[in-house]
TIFISE-432429 format. One record per residue (C-alpha): y, z, x; residue number from 1. Coordinates in pm, whole numbers, plus 50000, padded with zeros to 5 digits. Each point is the difference from the previous one (the first is absolute). Layout:
BEGIN
[[Y, Z, X], NUM];
...
//
This chain:
BEGIN
[[91891, 28952, 73705], 1];
[[49802, 50229, 49803], 2];
[[50040, 50144, 49673], 3];
[[50196, 50283, 50193], 4];
[[50413, 49996, 50054], 5];
[[50289, 50170, 50157], 6];
[[50182, 50123, 49743], 7];
[[50366, 50045, 50038], 8];
[[50371, 49877, 49940], 9];
[[49976, 49637, 49995], 10];
[[50211, 49768, 50272], 11];
[[50059, 49670, 50077], 12];
[[50087, 50015, 50329], 13];
[[50009, 49699, 50235], 14];
[[50012, 49800, 49674], 15];
[[50305, 49740, 49952], 16];
[[50140, 50046, 49621], 17];
[[50308, 49813, 49865], 18];
[[50118, 50018, 49621], 19];
[[49885, 49715, 49764], 20];
[[50202, 49916, 49735], 21];
[[49846, 49941, 49648], 22];
[[50046, 49625, 50005], 23];
[[49793, 49964, 50301], 24];
[[49675, 50190, 49849], 25];
[[49715, 49805, 50021], 26];
[[49854, 49798, 49638], 27];
[[49724, 49852, 49900], 28];
[[50088, 49683, 49811], 29];
[[49784, 49824, 49780], 30];
[[49999, 49643, 50106], 31];
[[49783, 49829, 50208], 32];
[[50082, 49908, 50359], 33];
[[50044, 49626, 50103], 34];
[[50026, 50051, 50389], 35];
[[49630, 49945, 50196], 36];
[[49844, 50333, 50089], 37];
[[49717, 49928, 50265], 38];
[[50250, 49921, 50301], 39];
[[49823, 50065, 50350], 40];
[[50270, 50172, 50152], 41];
[[50140, 50228, 49730], 42];
[[49939, 49975, 49655], 43];
[[50220, 50023, 49734], 44];
[[50067, 50342, 49815], 45];
[[49837, 49894, 49633], 46];
[[50031, 50371, 49812], 47];
[[50115, 49799, 49655], 48];
[[49632, 49845, 50054], 49];
[[49846, 50322, 49845], 50];
[[50106, 49856, 49673], 51];
[[49880, 49640, 50049], 52];
[[49803, 49832, 49727], 53];
[[49610, 49943, 50039], 54];
[[50046, 49641, 49988], 55];
[[50244, 49768, 50215], 56];
[[50102, 49644, 49948], 57];
[[49886, 49765, 50275], 58];
[[50367, 50021, 50168], 59];
[[49948, 50371, 50036], 60];
[[49956, 50045, 50368], 61];
[[49798, 50243, 49985], 62];
[[49710, 49791, 49817], 63];
[[49730, 49997, 50255], 64];
[[49666, 49807, 49990], 65];
[[49811, 50311, 50004], 66];
[[50057, 50136, 49673], 67];
[[50282, 50131, 49802], 68];
[[50187, 50294, 50194], 69];
[[49992, 50360, 49898], 70];
[[50215, 50260, 50116], 71];
[[49833, 50319, 50015], 72];
[[50244, 50294, 50017], 73];
[[49881, 50337, 50106], 74];
[[49980, 50295, 49734], 75];
[[50281, 50246, 49882], 76];
[[50283, 49716, 49964], 77];
[[50240, 50314, 49941], 78];
[[49985, 50336, 50157], 79];
[[49986, 50286, 49754], 80];
[[50299, 50188, 50134], 81];
[[50230, 49963, 50288], 82];
[[50139, 50235, 50253], 83];
[[50272, 49791, 50118], 84];
[[50146, 49768, 49792], 85];
[[49993, 49624, 50098], 86];
[[50318, 49820, 50042], 87];
[[50191, 50301, 50143], 88];
[[49925, 49941, 50339], 89];
[[49858, 49755, 50244], 90];
[[49722, 50137, 50209], 91];
[[49924, 49803, 50312], 92];
[[49587, 50025, 49936], 93];
[[49872, 49787, 50285], 94];
[[49878, 50290, 50181], 95];
[[49653, 49969, 49915], 96];
[[49740, 49901, 50273], 97];
[[49762, 49738, 49942], 98];
[[49723, 50142, 50261], 99];
[[50026, 50349, 49725], 100];
[[49953, 49772, 49678], 101];
[[49733, 49812, 50146], 102];
[[49801, 50290, 50136], 103];
[[50056, 50167, 49667], 104];
[[49805, 49654, 49828], 105];
[[49707, 50049, 50248], 106];
[[49892, 50317, 49909], 107];
[[49979, 49917, 49660], 108];
[[49856, 49579, 50048], 109];
[[49874, 49839, 50309], 110];
[[50026, 49674, 49781], 111];
[[50378, 50061, 49914], 112];
[[50044, 50069, 50375], 113];
[[49855, 49721, 50123], 114];
[[50214, 49754, 49798], 115];
[[50340, 50164, 50093], 116];
[[49927, 50111, 50388], 117];
[[50177, 49695, 50140], 118];
[[50306, 49969, 49753], 119];
[[50322, 50109, 50045], 120];
[[50186, 50125, 49713], 121];
[[50289, 49740, 50061], 122];
[[49953, 49760, 49705], 123];
[[49836, 49731, 50238], 124];
[[49660, 49873, 49991], 125];
[[49720, 50072, 50233], 126];
[[49657, 49848, 50029], 127];
[[49733, 50292, 49882], 128];
[[49693, 49777, 50011], 129];
[[49809, 49672, 50077], 130];
[[49637, 49873, 49941], 131];
[[49869, 49685, 49987], 132];
[[49799, 49891, 49755], 133];
[[49809, 49588, 50084], 134];
[[50296, 49801, 50105], 135];
[[50267, 50198, 49842], 136];
[[50196, 50292, 50127], 137];
[[50126, 50230, 49781], 138];
[[50312, 50314, 50065], 139];
[[50140, 50267, 49864], 140];
[[50373, 50076, 50059], 141];
[[50160, 50329, 49871], 142];
[[50390, 50102, 49946], 143];
[[50123, 50339, 49956], 144];
[[50353, 50116, 49946], 145];
[[50131, 50292, 49909], 146];
[[50314, 49991, 49849], 147];
[[50203, 50274, 49823], 148];
[[50129, 49864, 49628], 149];
[[49977, 49954, 49701], 150];
[[49725, 50222, 49761], 151];
[[49691, 49783, 50058], 152];
[[49732, 50243, 50274], 153];
[[49803, 49701, 50090], 154];
[[49903, 49656, 49944], 155];
[[49656, 49770, 50136], 156];
[[50046, 49655, 49937], 157];
[[49692, 49754, 49995], 158];
[[49900, 49777, 50299], 159];
[[50249, 49711, 50045], 160];
[[49761, 49715, 50133], 161];
[[50048, 49780, 50272], 162];
[[49783, 49684, 50104], 163];
[[50029, 49841, 50277], 164];
[[49767, 49685, 50009], 165];
[[50066, 49897, 50340], 166];
[[49923, 50323, 50158], 167];
[[49739, 50072, 49732], 168];
[[50108, 50332, 49955], 169];
[[50097, 50202, 49674], 170];
[[50242, 50272, 50025], 171];
[[50061, 50265, 49733], 172];
[[50311, 50188, 50010], 173];
[[50075, 50326, 49790], 174];
[[50315, 50258, 49989], 175];
[[50015, 50319, 49943], 176];
[[50334, 50169, 49890], 177];
[[50054, 50377, 50031], 178];
[[50272, 50173, 49866], 179];
[[49974, 50420, 50039], 180];
[[50278, 50059, 49755], 181];
[[49799, 50308, 49822], 182];
[[50070, 50238, 50299], 183];
[[50182, 50261, 49814], 184];
[[49682, 50025, 49698], 185];
[[49949, 50372, 49964], 186];
[[49623, 49975, 50103], 187];
[[50037, 49887, 50308], 188];
[[50327, 50178, 50090], 189];
[[49773, 50274, 49975], 190];
[[49742, 49868, 50192], 191];
[[50218, 49893, 50300], 192];
[[50313, 50170, 50049], 193];
[[50059, 49793, 50335], 194];
[[50200, 49662, 49909], 195];
[[49830, 49788, 50250], 196];
[[49630, 50176, 49905], 197];
[[50101, 49861, 49674], 198];
[[50084, 49687, 50059], 199];
[[49730, 49907, 50224], 200];
[[49751, 50143, 49735], 201];
[[50172, 49818, 49726], 202];
[[50009, 49659, 50200], 203];
[[49624, 50037, 50111], 204];
[[49881, 50082, 49617], 205];
[[50178, 49701, 49846], 206];
[[49833, 49781, 50266], 207];
[[49693, 50129, 49978], 208];
[[50032, 49900, 49648], 209];
[[50126, 49650, 50035], 210];
[[49750, 49925, 50307], 211];
[[49733, 50090, 49723], 212];
[[50154, 49684, 49813], 213];
[[49977, 49787, 50265], 214];
[[49651, 50058, 50116], 215];
[[49904, 49910, 49617], 216];
[[50223, 49668, 50026], 217];
[[49817, 49942, 50310], 218];
[[49675, 50041, 49870], 219];
[[50081, 49794, 49714], 220];
[[50119, 49709, 50200], 221];
[[49695, 49994, 50245], 222];
[[49780, 49767, 50015], 223];
[[49609, 50111, 49941], 224];
[[49853, 50075, 50336], 225];
[[50253, 50230, 50104], 226];
[[49953, 50353, 50048], 227];
[[50166, 50212, 49755], 228];
[[50167, 50349, 50000], 229];
[[49876, 50304, 49885], 230];
[[50323, 50027, 49771], 231];
[[49967, 49630, 49853], 232];
[[49613, 50091, 49924], 233];
[[50102, 50326, 49824], 234];
[[50260, 49847, 49793], 235];
[[49741, 49738, 49844], 236];
[[49760, 50255, 49928], 237];
[[50283, 50196, 49823], 238];
[[50096, 49692, 49823], 239];
[[49655, 49938, 49871], 240];
[[49978, 50281, 49883], 241];
[[50308, 49965, 49800], 242];
[[49854, 49729, 49848], 243];
[[49681, 50146, 49923], 244];
[[49828, 50112, 49659], 245];
[[50076, 50363, 50081], 246];
[[50389, 49971, 49969], 247];
[[49935, 49793, 49722], 248];
[[50192, 50145, 49750], 249];
[[50329, 50090, 50260], 250];
[[49962, 49633, 50147], 251];
[[50003, 49825, 49687], 252];
[[50307, 50209, 49884], 253];
[[50190, 49913, 50321], 254];
[[49938, 49625, 50015], 255];
[[49983, 49988, 49593], 256];
[[50447, 50099, 50043], 257];
[[50005, 49775, 50316], 258];
[[49911, 49727, 49775], 259];
[[50238, 50083, 49728], 260];
[[50311, 50044, 50221], 261];
[[49887, 49659, 50149], 262];
[[50027, 49843, 49664], 263];
[[50370, 50177, 49936], 264];
[[50102, 49801, 50313], 265];
[[50160, 49665, 49940], 266];
[[49899, 49878, 50296], 267];
[[49607, 50006, 49924], 268];
[[49902, 49852, 49634], 269];
[[49710, 50117, 49841], 270];
[[49808, 49692, 50098], 271];
[[50086, 50033, 50341], 272];
[[49760, 49959, 50233], 273];
[[50156, 50168, 50285], 274];
[[49986, 50320, 49737], 275];
[[49648, 50143, 50115], 276];
[[50068, 49970, 50362], 277];
[[50330, 50170, 49975], 278];
[[49848, 50323, 49803], 279];
[[49702, 49979, 50270], 280];
[[50253, 50007, 50280], 281];
[[50211, 50265, 49846], 282];
[[49722, 50236, 49909], 283];
[[49869, 49971, 50340], 284];
[[50334, 50065, 50143], 285];
[[49992, 50325, 49817], 286];
[[49687, 50110, 50136], 287];
[[50142, 49870, 50336], 288];
[[50232, 50274, 49986], 289];
[[49791, 50249, 49871], 290];
[[49731, 49973, 50306], 291];
[[50352, 49987, 50240], 292];
[[50151, 50300, 49870], 293];
[[49731, 50211, 49982], 294];
[[49869, 49918, 50348], 295];
[[50363, 50081, 50129], 296];
[[50002, 50329, 49819], 297];
[[49673, 50100, 50127], 298];
[[50145, 49931, 50351], 299];
[[50309, 50128, 49991], 300];
[[50019, 50235, 49724], 301];
[[50275, 50036, 49723], 302];
[[49819, 49821, 49696], 303];
[[50154, 49856, 49733], 304];
[[49899, 50055, 49672], 305];
[[49770, 49686, 49823], 306];
[[50278, 50065, 49694], 307];
[[50304, 49886, 50248], 308];
[[49780, 49726, 50197], 309];
[[49916, 49857, 49644], 310];
[[50361, 50021, 49876], 311];
[[50141, 49881, 50330], 312];
[[49749, 49722, 49998], 313];
[[50012, 49873, 49660], 314];
[[50351, 49915, 50021], 315];
[[49956, 49804, 50294], 316];
[[49708, 49783, 49843], 317];
[[50197, 49916, 49736], 318];
[[50293, 49927, 50202], 319];
[[49713, 49752, 50154], 320];
[[49950, 49813, 49685], 321];
[[50385, 49902, 49956], 322];
[[50229, 50118, 49678], 323];
[[49899, 49998, 49645], 324];
[[50184, 49860, 49731], 325];
[[50286, 50197, 49853], 326];
[[49861, 50037, 49684], 327];
[[49653, 50108, 50125], 328];
[[50151, 50333, 50188], 329];
[[49876, 50257, 49803], 330];
[[49644, 49850, 49940], 331];
[[50030, 49968, 50399], 332];
[[50132, 50350, 50075], 333];
[[49724, 50145, 49756], 334];
[[49740, 49785, 50189], 335];
[[50155, 50142, 50363], 336];
[[49917, 50342, 49892], 337];
[[49635, 49927, 49847], 338];
[[49919, 49836, 50335], 339];
[[50117, 50303, 50158], 340];
[[49816, 50245, 49856], 341];
[[49684, 49802, 50009], 342];
[[50092, 49921, 50361], 343];
[[50021, 50387, 50091], 344];
[[49634, 50076, 49827], 345];
[[49888, 49693, 50220], 346];
[[50115, 50168, 50333], 347];
[[49885, 50338, 49876], 348];
[[49613, 49847, 49946], 349];
[[50041, 49829, 50364], 350];
[[50098, 50375, 50106], 351];
[[49700, 50130, 49859], 352];
[[49720, 49740, 50147], 353];
//
């Protein structure tokens, strides 16, 4: 699976196809999902969680004891160019080989490979690690589902914490959704002409990215005394650098715009005690994504520019704050543009380090 590929007439022999009517096309509704996500046997398909707000009411099933959940989509939410128009045909693309995908990840990072080594991509939870600290046993379960639906490349959800006092056991359950819909992106097609190779490469790249998030989530939830992964330690160093005086102009600019945007949201008043925590979490989210995207690009190539990354994730950060008041929309848009420019500068400075 290198950079070389066999050029020639594209064929989809052996792949079943059927006509899809326009009304059957996948859509991405902008509303909250009320059905429970974390089912042990078959997780639901919460594609619309991409646009879920940052905070949730107590009744929402996605409110966990660990912290407010963040969803982390992989970069490049929309391909630059399509070789085949989505919606014309439905391709039965379940031709990928899990062993090949895991081998691709193993070549790039052993820690991420160990995380998914025993996990099948069927949406069921598999135990990936257990450790004992004192009288309590800590376990980590991971579910991975590949689904060709919608326009979301990938999602990683923060661990759901399950406490069993009788068994003195704490279980963290994480879910990763993979959607390799960018199969027809020009650079990827030029890199890998064979369809199955392209599917496996794209799934491996998205899963690599999302598993970085999972290891960072676990690193944040692990009790002190547990050995941390090198990925979590690298991220902590980057976050420390992103908050240092060395990046003061860019860092202060981004955080200032985040505060201004929070002020424009009716859910958070200027006197709200939640405001400082929200700004800190959103800033960490933006650094978290930069680290994951950069590490994935170094491993798999096909890098994305800081301008595109900042444009994508500024919009997502804004959605996590909730909607602004109608009369503040012009101010909100201006603040979004300023945030994007300062975030791009911050990402450039991080790359220069």
